[in-house]
Backbone as CSV, one residue per row, in Angstrom:
resi,resn,N_x,N_y,N_z,CA_x,CA_y,CA_z,C_x,C_y,C_z
1,UNK,-52.451,-283.749,31.238,-53.537,-284.665,31.580,-54.599,-283.957,32.406
2,UNK,-55.807,-284.453,32.291,-56.899,-283.973,33.138,-57.071,-285.002,34.263
3,UNK,-56.733,-284.583,35.486,-56.644,-285.515,36.612,-57.633,-285.112,37.696
4,UNK,-58.308,-286.108,38.271,-59.149,-285.886,39.428,-58.344,-286.077,40.704
5,UNK,-58.682,-285.309,41.721,-58.004,-285.387,43.015,-59.059,-285.491,44.110
6,UNK,-58.837,-286.407,45.042,-59.732,-286.566,46.191,-58.899,-286.618,47.457
7,UNK,-58.973,-285.539,48.229,-58.344,-285.505,49.545,-59.422,-285.907,50.551
8,UNK,-59.364,-287.175,50.956,-60.427,-287.770,51.766,-60.086,-287.627,53.242
9,UNK,-60.675,-286.645,53.890,-60.412,-286.393,55.300,-61.546,-286.878,56.184
10,UNK,-61.269,-286.950,57.461,-62.266,-287.438,58.401,-63.417,-286.477,58.630
11,UNK,-63.225,-285.200,58.319,-64.263,-284.190,58.485,-64.879,-283.776,57.157
12,UNK,-64.026,-283.637,56.144,-64.528,-283.240,54.825,-63.744,-283.950,53.733
13,UNK,-64.380,-284.079,52.589,-63.766,-284.639,51.395,-63.615,-283.500,50.383
14,UNK,-62.395,-283.257,49.937,-62.144,-282.202,48.964,-61.884,-282.840,47.604
15,UNK,-62.729,-282.516,46.642,-62.585,-282.996,45.273,-62.050,-281.860,44.412
16,UNK,-61.198,-282.212,43.454,-60.642,-281.185,42.582,-60.300,-281.777,41.224
17,UNK,-60.173,-280.879,40.255,-59.704,-281.224,38.922,-58.456,-280.391,38.659
18,UNK,-57.421,-281.049,38.132,-56.191,-280.338,37.839,-55.363,-281.084,36.820
19,UNK,-54.072,-280.762,36.793,-53.189,-281.437,35.844,-51.858,-281.754,36.512
20,UNK,-50.957,-282.364,35.732,-49.692,-282.841,36.307,-48.749,-281.716,36.692
21,UNK,-49.035,-280.488,36.283,-48.209,-279.350,36.700,-48.576,-278.872,38.104
22,UNK,-49.616,-279.454,38.670,-50.084,-279.034,39.987,-51.135,-277.950,39.944
23,UNK,-51.520,-277.534,38.759,-52.523,-276.469,38.630,-53.907,-277.020,38.966
24,UNK,-54.587,-276.377,39.905,-55.934,-276.764,40.319,-56.924,-275.899,39.544
25,UNK,-57.792,-276.536,38.767,-58.726,-275.802,37.916,-60.056,-275.539,38.614
26,UNK,-60.465,-276.471,39.466,-61.700,-276.287,40.245,-61.657,-277.233,41.427
27,UNK,-62.387,-276.917,42.480,-62.490,-277.837,43.609,-63.776,-277.580,44.386
28,UNK,-64.195,-278.612,45.114,-65.433,-278.548,45.885,-65.311,-279.471,47.085
29,UNK,-65.885,-279.055,48.205,-65.833,-279.853,49.433,-67.176,-280.493,49.740
30,UNK,-67.119,-281.686,50.315,-68.304,-282.414,50.769,-68.064,-282.870,52.202
31,UNK,-69.078,-282.827,53.067,-68.885,-283.338,54.426,-68.694,-284.848,54.429
32,UNK,-67.836,-285.329,55.316,-67.615,-286.766,55.472,-68.697,-287.303,56.410
33,UNK,-69.678,-287.985,55.834,-70.791,-288.501,56.645,-70.620,-290.011,56.807
34,UNK,-71.036,-290.776,55.819,-70.830,-292.222,55.810,-70.686,-292.653,54.353
35,UNK,-70.158,-293.841,54.095,-69.916,-294.236,52.698,-71.176,-294.223,51.836
36,UNK,-72.295,-294.653,52.401,-73.537,-294.733,51.625,-74.012,-293.353,51.180
37,UNK,-73.735,-292.347,51.993,-74.153,-290.981,51.664,-73.106,-290.243,50.838
38,UNK,-71.860,-290.324,51.279,-70.811,-289.467,50.729,-70.240,-289.981,49.413
39,UNK,-69.976,-291.277,49.307,-69.314,-291.779,48.101,-70.114,-291.510,46.818
40,UNK,-71.436,-291.709,46.808,-72.179,-291.374,45.584,-72.100,-289.900,45.205
41,UNK,-72.035,-289.013,46.201,-71.889,-287.584,45.908,-70.545,-287.302,45.239
42,UNK,-69.488,-287.950,45.732,-68.160,-287.749,45.163,-68.088,-288.317,43.752
43,UNK,-68.666,-289.495,43.569,-68.661,-290.113,42.242,-69.406,-289.239,41.241
44,UNK,-70.531,-288.694,41.658,-71.309,-287.823,40.773,-70.511,-286.581,40.386
45,UNK,-69.710,-286.070,41.320,-68.881,-284.902,41.015,-67.905,-285.215,39.881
46,UNK,-67.266,-286.368,39.944,-66.233,-286.698,38.964,-66.786,-287.226,37.638
47,UNK,-68.022,-287.720,37.643,-68.561,-288.449,36.498,-68.477,-287.674,35.187
48,UNK,-68.824,-286.405,35.215,-68.881,-285.641,33.958,-67.667,-284.757,33.743
49,UNK,-66.586,-285.028,34.472,-65.403,-284.164,34.395,-64.366,-284.659,33.386
50,UNK,-64.609,-285.807,32.768,-63.724,-286.347,31.728,-62.283,-286.485,32.208
51,UNK,-62.115,-287.011,33.421,-60.768,-287.190,33.953,-60.138,-288.448,33.362
52,UNK,-58.810,-288.420,33.290,-58.047,-289.546,32.753,-57.468,-290.426,33.851
53,UNK,-57.458,-289.936,35.083,-56.956,-290.687,36.238,-57.454,-289.986,37.492
54,UNK,-57.378,-290.689,38.617,-57.801,-290.134,39.908,-56.744,-290.445,40.951
55,UNK,-56.394,-289.449,41.759,-55.510,-289.656,42.894,-56.277,-289.460,44.186
56,UNK,-56.138,-290.404,45.117,-56.827,-290.338,46.410,-55.796,-290.354,47.526
57,UNK,-55.838,-289.361,48.397,-55.064,-289.350,49.637,-56.073,-289.398,50.772
58,UNK,-56.019,-290.467,51.557,-57.148,-290.819,52.425,-56.762,-290.939,53.896
59,UNK,-57.709,-290.543,54.763,-57.556,-290.818,56.191,-57.530,-292.331,56.400
60,UNK,-57.061,-292.753,57.526,-56.871,-294.195,57.691,-57.124,-294.663,59.105
61,UNK,-56.542,-295.826,59.399,-55.590,-296.593,58.612,-56.173,-297.127,57.300
62,UNK,-55.266,-297.320,56.319,-55.648,-297.859,55.014,-54.687,-298.981,54.645
63,UNK,-55.091,-299.813,53.687,-54.239,-300.898,53.202,-53.576,-300.446,51.906
64,UNK,-52.233,-300.325,51.931,-51.467,-299.859,50.782,-50.692,-300.980,50.092
65,UNK,-50.862,-302.203,50.564,-50.151,-303.349,50.002,-50.895,-303.853,48.774
66,UNK,-50.316,-303.644,47.588,-51.007,-304.001,46.343,-51.185,-305.508,46.174
67,UNK,-50.475,-306.309,46.971,-50.650,-307.762,46.919,-51.725,-308.248,47.895
68,UNK,-52.289,-307.330,48.655,-53.281,-307.688,49.669,-54.675,-307.736,49.059
69,UNK,-55.515,-308.632,49.583,-56.904,-308.726,49.108,-57.712,-307.503,49.493
70,UNK,-57.216,-306.733,50.461,-57.937,-305.529,50.887,-57.188,-304.256,50.497
71,UNK,-56.336,-304.348,49.466,-55.663,-303.146,48.977,-56.713,-302.094,48.576
72,UNK,-56.432,-300.855,48.967,-57.334,-299.765,48.617,-58.485,-299.577,49.576
73,UNK,-58.479,-300.344,50.676,-59.547,-300.242,51.674,-59.140,-299.293,52.796
74,UNK,-60.118,-298.557,53.321,-60.005,-297.988,54.662,-60.249,-299.147,55.620
75,UNK,-59.382,-299.354,56.581,-59.447,-300.578,57.391,-60.037,-300.316,58.782
76,UNK,-59.196,-300.246,59.797,-59.693,-300.201,61.183,-59.816,-298.770,61.702
77,UNK,-60.397,-297.912,60.934,-60.499,-296.509,61.319,-61.406,-296.307,62.534
78,UNK,-61.072,-295.314,63.384,-61.993,-294.961,64.470,-63.341,-294.450,63.960
79,UNK,-63.395,-293.987,62.705,-64.682,-293.579,62.113,-65.387,-294.858,61.664
80,UNK,-66.122,-295.451,62.562,-66.591,-296.832,62.409,-67.410,-297.059,61.146
81,UNK,-68.160,-296.067,60.720,-68.982,-296.242,59.520,-68.123,-296.490,58.284
82,UNK,-66.856,-296.062,58.328,-65.971,-296.173,57.167,-65.058,-297.397,57.233
83,UNK,-65.109,-298.154,58.304,-64.253,-299.340,58.414,-64.567,-300.325,57.295
84,UNK,-63.508,-300.909,56.718,-63.621,-301.922,55.655,-64.322,-301.378,54.405
85,UNK,-64.038,-300.135,54.064,-64.602,-299.515,52.858,-63.593,-299.601,51.718
86,UNK,-64.010,-300.185,50.606,-63.154,-300.331,49.425,-63.225,-299.045,48.604
87,UNK,-62.493,-298.032,49.026,-62.611,-296.725,48.398,-61.966,-296.709,47.012
88,UNK,-60.836,-297.390,46.836,-60.199,-297.437,45.514,-61.073,-298.198,44.523
89,UNK,-61.565,-299.352,44.937,-62.407,-300.153,44.051,-63.673,-299.421,43.642
90,UNK,-64.249,-298.671,44.566,-65.486,-297.941,44.276,-65.273,-296.962,43.126
91,UNK,-64.191,-296.188,43.187,-63.964,-295.187,42.143,-63.385,-295.804,40.872
92,UNK,-62.582,-296.831,41.012,-62.044,-297.500,39.828,-63.166,-298.092,38.985
93,UNK,-64.121,-298.745,39.648,-65.267,-299.322,38.930,-66.199,-298.233,38.414
94,UNK,-66.431,-297.220,39.237,-67.406,-296.193,38.881,-66.946,-295.245,37.800
95,UNK,-65.623,-295.036,37.689,-65.107,-294.065,36.729,-64.358,-294.706,35.566
96,UNK,-63.931,-295.951,35.756,-63.205,-296.631,34.692,-61.845,-296.032,34.398
97,UNK,-61.189,-295.479,35.427,-59.844,-294.914,35.256,-58.918,-295.519,36.309
98,UNK,-57.620,-295.365,36.076,-56.653,-295.818,37.075,-56.681,-294.869,38.274
99,UNK,-56.466,-295.469,39.459,-56.552,-294.709,40.701,-55.240,-294.845,41.472
100,UNK,-54.611,-293.712,41.790,-53.463,-293.690,42.685,-53.947,-293.491,44.111
101,UNK,-53.299,-294.156,45.071,-53.840,-294.197,46.430,-52.719,-294.129,47.450
102,UNK,-52.913,-293.317,48.493,-51.970,-293.268,49.609,-52.662,-292.621,50.803
103,UNK,-51.917,-292.473,51.879,-52.470,-291.831,53.069,-52.608,-290.329,52.842
104,UNK,-53.421,-289.694,53.667,-53.608,-288.244,53.548,-52.297,-287.494,53.785
105,UNK,-51.519,-287.928,54.761,-50.271,-287.207,55.044,-49.200,-287.491,53.991
106,UNK,-49.157,-288.705,53.449,-48.237,-288.952,52.339,-48.629,-288.112,51.131
107,UNK,-49.930,-287.896,50.947,-50.378,-287.028,49.871,-49.872,-285.609,50.051
108,UNK,-49.959,-285.099,51.273,-49.457,-283.743,51.540,-47.953,-283.668,51.340
109,UNK,-47.244,-284.688,51.807,-45.798,-284.722,51.598,-45.472,-284.750,50.113
110,UNK,-46.188,-285.567,49.359,-45.943,-285.674,47.920,-46.183,-284.333,47.228
111,UNK,-47.205,-283.593,47.677,-47.438,-282.264,47.135,-46.257,-281.337,47.374
112,UNK,-45.708,-281.364,48.581,-44.567,-280.498,48.908,-43.308,-280.915,48.153
113,UNK,-43.095,-282.222,48.003,-41.891,-282.712,47.333,-41.963,-282.457,45.827
114,UNK,-43.172,-282.504,45.275,-43.334,-282.338,43.827,-43.426,-280.874,43.428
115,UNK,-44.152,-280.075,44.214,-44.459,-278.704,43.801,-44.023,-277.646,44.813
116,UNK,-43.648,-278.035,46.014,-43.411,-277.068,47.078,-41.959,-276.934,47.474
117,UNK,-41.739,-276.605,48.751,-40.402,-276.250,49.214,-39.483,-277.457,49.384
118,UNK,-40.026,-278.671,49.326,-39.183,-279.859,49.409,-38.848,-280.418,48.029
119,UNK,-39.149,-279.656,46.983,-38.895,-280.116,45.610,-37.419,-280.459,45.440
120,UNK,-37.162,-281.633,44.889,-35.792,-282.079,44.664,-35.171,-282.800,45.834
121,UNK,-35.879,-282.873,46.968,-35.351,-283.568,48.142,-36.004,-284.938,48.257
122,UNK,-35.222,-285.976,48.175,-35.770,-287.333,48.234,-35.933,-287.872,49.630
123,UNK,-35.541,-287.085,50.634,-35.649,-287.529,52.035,-36.329,-286.416,52.818
124,UNK,-37.605,-286.595,53.102,-38.394,-285.537,53.727,-39.495,-286.149,54.570
125,UNK,-39.927,-285.410,55.572,-41.019,-285.851,56.448,-42.025,-284.718,56.574
126,UNK,-43.304,-285.070,56.511,-44.385,-284.107,56.680,-45.241,-284.554,57.854
127,UNK,-45.460,-283.674,58.820,-46.384,-283.933,59.923,-47.587,-283.017,59.787
128,UNK,-48.763,-283.551,60.028,-49.933,-282.712,60.214,-50.307,-282.773,61.688
129,UNK,-50.413,-281.594,62.294,-50.773,-281.472,63.712,-52.117,-280.771,63.748
130,UNK,-53.174,-281.524,63.943,-54.508,-280.944,63.922,-55.411,-281.709,64.860
131,UNK,-56.542,-282.178,64.342,-57.439,-283.005,65.157,-56.726,-284.270,65.604
132,UNK,-55.843,-284.773,64.758,-54.948,-285.872,65.099,-53.549,-285.484,64.694
133,UNK,-52.632,-286.435,64.767,-51.266,-286.229,64.304,-50.918,-287.366,63.361
134,UNK,-50.488,-287.022,62.164,-50.070,-288.025,61.185,-48.752,-287.623,60.575
135,UNK,-48.051,-288.600,60.009,-46.763,-288.329,59.386,-46.676,-289.007,58.031
136,UNK,-46.166,-288.272,57.056,-45.799,-288.829,55.758,-44.292,-288.837,55.659
137,UNK,-43.735,-289.926,55.148,-42.279,-290.086,55.104,-41.848,-290.443,53.690
138,UNK,-40.842,-289.740,53.181,-40.188,-290.115,51.931,-38.730,-290.395,52.231
139,UNK,-38.242,-291.536,51.762,-36.842,-291.923,51.952,-36.294,-292.425,50.630
140,UNK,-35.166,-291.873,50.219,-34.576,-292.283,48.960,-35.474,-292.047,47.767
141,UNK,-36.325,-291.032,47.846,-37.215,-290.688,46.741,-38.488,-291.497,46.677
142,UNK,-38.743,-292.359,47.671,-39.949,-293.184,47.671,-40.743,-292.968,48.958
143,UNK,-42.064,-292.892,48.822,-42.922,-292.803,50.000,-42.822,-294.099,50.790
144,UNK,-42.711,-293.965,52.103,-42.536,-295.128,52.975,-43.892,-295.716,53.352
145,UNK,-44.050,-297.007,53.098,-45.247,-297.736,53.492,-44.898,-298.790,54.532
146,UNK,-43.987,-299.702,54.209,-43.628,-300.758,55.145,-44.749,-301.755,55.309
147,UNK,-44.895,-302.307,56.510,-45.949,-303.290,56.755,-47.327,-302.685,56.545
148,UNK,-47.469,-301.397,56.838,-48.724,-300.683,56.545,-48.382,-299.263,56.116
149,UNK,-48.214,-298.366,57.048,-47.720,-297.018,56.778,-47.351,-296.412,58.120
150,UNK,-46.473,-295.410,58.149,-46.065,-294.837,59.436,-47.257,-294.298,60.228
151,UNK,-47.230,-294.563,61.527,-48.214,-293.998,62.456,-47.456,-293.239,63.538
152,UNK,-46.656,-292.282,63.085,-45.750,-291.575,63.984,-46.475,-290.725,65.006
153,UNK,-47.755,-290.476,64.800,-48.516,-289.732,65.792,-48.610,-290.443,67.128
154,UNK,-48.255,-291.715,67.136,-48.367,-292.476,68.381,-47.016,-292.836,68.977
155,UNK,-45.951,-292.103,68.566,-44.683,-292.267,69.276,-44.856,-291.799,70.719
156,UNK,-44.189,-292.478,71.631,-44.305,-292.148,73.053,-43.294,-291.064,73.411
157,UNK,-43.727,-290.144,74.275,-42.908,-288.997,74.655,-42.690,-288.962,76.157
158,UNK,-41.690,-288.173,76.559,-41.521,-287.875,77.977,-42.498,-286.765,78.352
159,UNK,-43.320,-287.025,79.336,-44.320,-286.043,79.769,-43.674,-285.054,80.726
160,UNK,-43.945,-283.770,80.494,-43.364,-282.762,81.378,-44.107,-282.747,82.715
161,UNK,-43.371,-282.526,83.779,-43.932,-282.648,85.125,-45.069,-281.675,85.385
162,UNK,-45.051,-280.517,84.742,-46.081,-279.514,85.017,-47.278,-279.614,84.072
163,UNK,-47.359,-280.678,83.276,-48.477,-280.833,82.338,-49.752,-281.153,83.106
164,UNK,-50.791,-280.307,82.997,-52.054,-280.609,83.697,-52.830,-281.764,83.060
165,UNK,-52.367,-282.275,81.935,-53.021,-283.396,81.265,-51.964,-284.475,80.981
166,UNK,-51.389,-285.080,82.023,-50.206,-285.929,81.833,-50.460,-287.203,81.036
167,UNK,-51.676,-287.707,81.036,-51.963,-288.938,80.291,-52.361,-288.661,78.841
168,UNK,-52.653,-287.399,78.516,-53.118,-287.071,77.180,-54.541,-287.539,76.948
169,UNK,-54.960,-287.587,75.691,-56.341,-287.942,75.360,-56.449,-289.164,74.453
170,UNK,-55.328,-289.759,74.087,-55.390,-290.931,73.211,-56.010,-292.111,73.947
171,UNK,-57.024,-292.774,73.362,-57.651,-293.914,74.040,-56.789,-295.169,74.048
172,UNK,-55.693,-295.169,73.301,-54.842,-296.360,73.208,-53.568,-296.252,74.036
173,UNK,-52.968,-295.030,74.099,-51.657,-294.883,74.732,-51.651,-293.689,75.677
174,UNK,-51.019,-293.857,76.820,-50.755,-292.722,77.690,-49.447,-292.075,77.256
175,UNK,-49.487,-290.773,77.043,-48.253,-290.058,76.759,-47.741,-290.184,75.341
176,UNK,-48.634,-290.379,74.356,-48.164,-290.395,72.970,-48.301,-289.002,72.360
177,UNK,-47.636,-288.798,71.237,-47.602,-287.486,70.591,-49.005,-286.966,70.304
178,UNK,-49.833,-287.763,69.650,-51.189,-287.311,69.326,-51.984,-287.003,70.590
179,UNK,-51.861,-287.865,71.590,-52.616,-287.674,72.816,-52.207,-286.451,73.604
180,UNK,-50.963,-285.996,73.423,-50.455,-284.849,74.172,-50.460,-283.548,73.374
181,UNK,-50.358,-283.638,72.031,-50.089,-282.426,71.260,-51.124,-282.075,70.203
182,UNK,-52.063,-282.970,69.901,-53.083,-282.657,68.900,-54.099,-281.657,69.448
183,UNK,-54.914,-281.120,68.565,-55.891,-280.105,68.944,-56.779,-280.482,70.117
184,UNK,-57.349,-281.714,70.137,-58.210,-282.081,71.268,-57.485,-282.067,72.613
185,UNK,-56.193,-282.401,72.628,-55.431,-282.353,73.874,-55.255,-280.913,74.340
186,UNK,-54.957,-280.022,73.408,-54.806,-278.608,73.760,-56.119,-278.074,74.345
187,UNK,-57.224,-278.408,73.702,-58.522,-277.910,74.168,-58.886,-278.471,75.533
188,UNK,-58.633,-279.759,75.741,-58.979,-280.356,77.039,-58.075,-279.826,78.147
189,UNK,-56.822,-279.605,77.818,-55.857,-279.151,78.828,-56.133,-277.717,79.261
190,UNK,-56.465,-276.851,78.301,-56.559,-275.416,78.588,-57.976,-274.861,78.518
191,UNK,-58.937,-275.670,78.092,-60.328,-275.233,78.082,-60.740,-274.382,76.903
192,UNK,-59.827,-274.210,75.937,-60.127,-273.444,74.725,-59.441,-274.104,73.541
193,UNK,-59.942,-273.807,72.349,-59.301,-274.309,71.141,-57.977,-273.580,70.901
194,UNK,-57.082,-274.237,70.151,-55.754,-273.660,69.899,-55.843,-272.254,69.329
195,UNK,-56.781,-272.021,68.420,-56.891,-270.724,67.762,-57.245,-269.598,68.728
196,UNK,-57.772,-269.957,69.909,-58.162,-268.951,70.897,-57.085,-268.726,71.942
197,UNK,-55.945,-269.390,71.819,-54.922,-269.367,72.863,-53.615,-268.745,72.394
198,UNK,-53.683,-267.980,71.311,-52.469,-267.493,70.672,-51.546,-266.684,71.565
199,UNK,-52.079,-265.982,72.545,-51.253,-265.102,73.374,-50.778,-265.751,74.668
200,UNK,-51.131,-266.998,74.899,-50.783,-267.656,76.158,-49.495,-268.453,75.979
201,UNK,-48.385,-267.923,76.453,-47.079,-268.544,76.225,-46.990,-269.915,76.893
202,UNK,-47.745,-270.123,77.994,-47.712,-271.438,78.655,-48.122,-272.542,77.691
203,UNK,-49.140,-272.248,76.899,-49.677,-273.229,75.960,-48.611,-273.645,74.962
204,UNK,-47.945,-272.674,74.377,-47.032,-272.959,73.265,-45.671,-273.412,73.738
205,UNK,-45.304,-273.035,74.962,-44.070,-273.567,75.541,-44.200,-275.074,75.757
206,UNK,-45.345,-275.510,76.273,-45.559,-276.938,76.487,-45.732,-277.674,75.162
207,UNK,-46.504,-277.088,74.255,-46.703,-277.715,72.947,-45.370,-277.897,72.220
208,UNK,-44.541,-276.876,72.251,-43.253,-276.965,71.555,-42.329,-277.973,72.218
209,UNK,-42.482,-278.172,73.520,-41.695,-279.192,74.226,-41.988,-280.576,73.654
210,UNK,-43.262,-280.854,73.416,-43.631,-282.161,72.876,-43.261,-282.280,71.400
211,UNK,-43.488,-281.237,70.638,-43.165,-281.314,69.214,-41.660,-281.371,68.986
212,UNK,-40.874,-280.749,69.850,-39.420,-280.830,69.728,-38.930,-282.263,69.967
213,UNK,-39.539,-282.963,70.894,-39.172,-284.374,71.087,-39.437,-285.175,69.814
214,UNK,-40.569,-284.886,69.183,-40.898,-285.538,67.918,-39.855,-285.212,66.857
215,UNK,-39.418,-283.961,66.802,-38.419,-283.551,65.812,-37.094,-284.282,66.022
216,UNK,-36.694,-284.443,67.273,-35.438,-285.141,67.566,-35.539,-286.611,67.168
217,UNK,-36.630,-287.262,67.550,-36.816,-288.668,67.188,-36.816,-288.834,65.669
218,UNK,-37.512,-287.938,64.972,-37.558,-287.990,63.514,-36.173,-287.810,62.920
219,UNK,-35.415,-286.895,63.468,-34.076,-286.605,62.953,-33.144,-287.797,63.111
220,UNK,-33.117,-288.385,64.296,-32.150,-289.460,64.537,-32.602,-290.794,63.934
221,UNK,-33.910,-290.981,63.729,-34.400,-292.241,63.165,-34.424,-292.219,61.642
222,UNK,-34.839,-291.104,61.041,-35.104,-291.072,59.607,-34.120,-290.219,58.810
223,UNK,-33.401,-289.329,59.474,-32.402,-288.484,58.828,-32.931,-287.742,57.606
224,UNK,-34.074,-287.054,57.738,-34.603,-286.310,56.587,-33.780,-285.050,56.332
225,UNK,-33.956,-284.491,55.138,-33.302,-283.237,54.795,-34.187,-282.042,55.111
226,UNK,-35.467,-282.309,55.387,-36.403,-281.246,55.754,-37.564,-281.881,56.503
227,UNK,-38.088,-281.177,57.499,-39.294,-281.593,58.216,-40.320,-280.472,58.064
228,UNK,-41.467,-280.815,57.510,-42.520,-279.839,57.250,-43.658,-280.072,58.236
229,UNK,-44.121,-279.015,58.872,-45.194,-279.108,59.858,-46.417,-278.364,59.348
230,UNK,-47.513,-279.113,59.122,-48.764,-278.525,58.673,-49.888,-278.873,59.624
231,UNK,-51.111,-278.540,59.226,-52.272,-278.798,60.073,-52.679,-277.569,60.859
232,UNK,-53.881,-277.622,61.418,-54.463,-276.459,62.071,-53.661,-275.895,63.214
233,UNK,-53.085,-276.756,64.058,-52.312,-276.269,65.198,-51.111,-275.455,64.725
234,UNK,-50.532,-275.857,63.587,-49.333,-275.175,63.109,-49.625,-273.840,62.436
235,UNK,-50.888,-273.443,62.388,-51.198,-272.075,61.980,-50.752,-271.069,63.041
236,UNK,-50.440,-271.579,64.233,-49.875,-270.740,65.296,-48.373,-270.587,65.020
237,UNK,-48.031,-269.589,64.232,-46.668,-269.456,63.737,-45.651,-269.223,64.849
238,UNK,-46.118,-268.762,66.016,-45.194,-268.545,67.124,-44.579,-269.849,67.620
239,UNK,-45.137,-270.977,67.203,-44.596,-272.274,67.599,-43.240,-272.564,66.976
240,UNK,-43.014,-272.121,65.755,-41.833,-272.552,65.028,-40.515,-272.172,65.700
241,UNK,-40.321,-270.918,66.110,-39.050,-270.617,66.796,-38.885,-271.387,68.102
242,UNK,-39.988,-271.640,68.803,-39.910,-272.412,70.042,-39.514,-273.862,69.764
243,UNK,-40.096,-274.450,68.751,-39.767,-275.840,68.397,-38.305,-275.945,67.962
244,UNK,-37.854,-275.017,67.133,-36.461,-275.063,66.655,-35.478,-274.930,67.818
245,UNK,-35.770,-274.000,68.718,-34.879,-273.794,69.857,-34.803,-275.047,70.731
246,UNK,-35.961,-275.620,71.039,-35.979,-276.803,71.914,-35.376,-278.023,71.211
247,UNK,-35.571,-278.132,69.903,-34.962,-279.243,69.167,-33.445,-279.160,69.249
248,UNK,-32.899,-277.984,69.057,-31.451,-277.800,69.159,-30.951,-278.142,70.553
249,UNK,-31.703,-277.726,71.563,-31.308,-278.022,72.948,-31.302,-279.529,73.199
250,UNK,-32.316,-280.227,72.706,-32.401,-281.663,72.941,-31.354,-282.441,72.150
251,UNK,-31.028,-281.996,70.950,-29.955,-282.649,70.179,-28.598,-282.435,70.847
252,UNK,-28.458,-281.297,71.504,-27.300,-281.029,72.364,-25.972,-281.182,71.621
253,UNK,-25.941,-280.769,70.351,-24.700,-280.792,69.604,-24.289,-282.151,69.086
254,UNK,-25.140,-283.153,69.255,-24.753,-284.518,68.864,-24.575,-284.657,67.366
255,UNK,-25.466,-284.020,66.581,-25.407,-284.133,65.126,-24.849,-282.838,64.550
256,UNK,-23.784,-282.980,63.748,-23.201,-281.842,63.050,-23.488,-282.001,61.562
257,UNK,-24.417,-281.206,61.069,-24.837,-281.304,59.680,-25.345,-279.943,59.253
258,UNK,-24.957,-279.495,58.064,-25.293,-278.137,57.646,-26.797,-277.936,57.510
259,UNK,-27.531,-278.959,57.036,-28.985,-278.825,56.909,-29.646,-278.721,58.272
260,UNK,-29.247,-279.588,59.180,-29.892,-279.618,60.497,-29.470,-278.417,61.331
261,UNK,-28.244,-277.961,61.158,-27.799,-276.758,61.875,-28.607,-275.530,61.460
262,UNK,-29.087,-275.511,60.226,-29.881,-274.382,59.728,-31.359,-274.636,60.046
263,UNK,-31.699,-274.513,61.314,-33.028,-274.894,61.796,-34.155,-274.124,61.103
264,UNK,-33.901,-272.885,60.702,-34.956,-272.097,60.054,-35.392,-272.709,58.727
265,UNK,-34.520,-273.489,58.111,-34.846,-274.129,56.842,-34.970,-275.644,56.977
266,UNK,-34.806,-276.144,58.189,-34.923,-277.590,58.439,-36.313,-277.944,58.968
267,UNK,-36.810,-277.179,59.916,-38.158,-277.363,60.455,-38.991,-276.187,59.964
268,UNK,-39.918,-276.462,59.048,-40.568,-275.370,58.310,-42.079,-275.595,58.225
269,UNK,-42.838,-274.519,58.016,-44.282,-274.655,57.793,-44.572,-275.113,56.366
270,UNK,-45.770,-275.659,56.167,-46.214,-276.039,54.822,-46.222,-274.803,53.920
271,UNK,-45.999,-275.034,52.612,-45.733,-273.899,51.721,-46.761,-273.694,50.620
272,UNK,-47.797,-274.517,50.532,-48.667,-274.485,49.361,-50.089,-274.020,49.688
273,UNK,-50.202,-273.149,50.683,-51.486,-272.510,51.018,-52.587,-273.525,51.308
274,UNK,-52.220,-274.588,52.006,-53.140,-275.661,52.393,-53.659,-276.465,51.205
275,UNK,-53.046,-276.316,50.031,-53.413,-277.130,48.864,-52.443,-278.285,48.648
276,UNK,-51.499,-278.489,49.570,-50.497,-279.523,49.356,-51.117,-280.919,49.233
277,UNK,-52.212,-281.168,49.949,-52.861,-282.476,49.867,-53.483,-282.714,48.495
278,UNK,-54.221,-281.732,47.997,-54.832,-281.846,46.674,-53.761,-281.971,45.594
279,UNK,-52.703,-281.192,45.725,-51.644,-281.244,44.727,-50.932,-282.594,44.757
280,UNK,-50.794,-283.159,45.939,-50.243,-284.506,46.034,-51.140,-285.534,45.372
281,UNK,-52.452,-285.343,45.494,-53.403,-286.248,44.826,-53.238,-286.188,43.306
282,UNK,-53.019,-284.997,42.780,-52.796,-284.870,41.336,-51.580,-285.686,40.908
283,UNK,-50.533,-285.651,41.712,-49.339,-286.432,41.412,-49.622,-287.930,41.530
284,UNK,-50.388,-288.330,42.528,-50.758,-289.745,42.669,-51.521,-290.230,41.443
285,UNK,-52.475,-289.414,40.982,-53.251,-289.784,39.804,-52.382,-289.871,38.566
286,UNK,-51.496,-288.897,38.407,-50.609,-288.887,37.241,-49.719,-290.126,37.231
287,UNK,-49.140,-290.443,38.399,-48.247,-291.596,38.485,-49.005,-292.899,38.198
288,UNK,-50.245,-293.010,38.684,-51.032,-294.222,38.458,-51.301,-294.429,36.978
289,UNK,-51.520,-293.351,36.274,-51.832,-293.445,34.836,-50.599,-293.713,34.003
290,UNK,-49.424,-293.508,34.588,-48.190,-293.622,33.801,-47.263,-294.705,34.330
291,UNK,-47.816,-295.655,35.030,-47.006,-296.778,35.522,-46.584,-297.642,34.349
């Protein structure tokens, strides 16, 4: 099939053409400005591409309930210009094809489960640690939506006593994962962006302390077979051994399981060269066309 893919992010929109094998034939990025400016540009990109379906993995919050009158909408997003935007309806009407739709992080997880290192695993979790923190969850071979969709970036953590930014930066919660561990928190705490702090062990010791708490909560609540960590902050590869070590310390021998004991293969970096989101969109589009 010839499938369109739209990875709709808060900073940029990545459009691509590919097929159900995950092969990306072409792609192009557009800045995320406002619906009136950006959506017509995206529609024009896809118009002459002769696609048979479109998959969208979108920043949110979004409405994923197909029985809801606002299914396919971006809802109460902090990007105010995009609130209450019917993104699925816009492309469905404009292109006349079926549209698969999910969150951006579920899209990345779907890419890893379909084409990447989580292939064949029906129980997996994907976190993106970047400008924000989001989580995609698959349980029993199905992406988890629930009442809306997981917002695991806002789980509450124990704040370390020596943290110079104990309240974090989240405007809603003091001491949540996103507020303490996302890129803006790192920059505010240390005065530099994560990419400029690679040699400062203080930075990554504290960051891994918070991410390890997230790993433990994820393990005991969701029991995944693999946890994948992507996003800009996780380009700091020195984080992984620190997170694994602290996760083991916090679990303290409570769980005896061969997958979890093998931390090097349990908590892992994304494997698809940052194309996991687009590849997940291809799968969303394929599934929508073959329901």
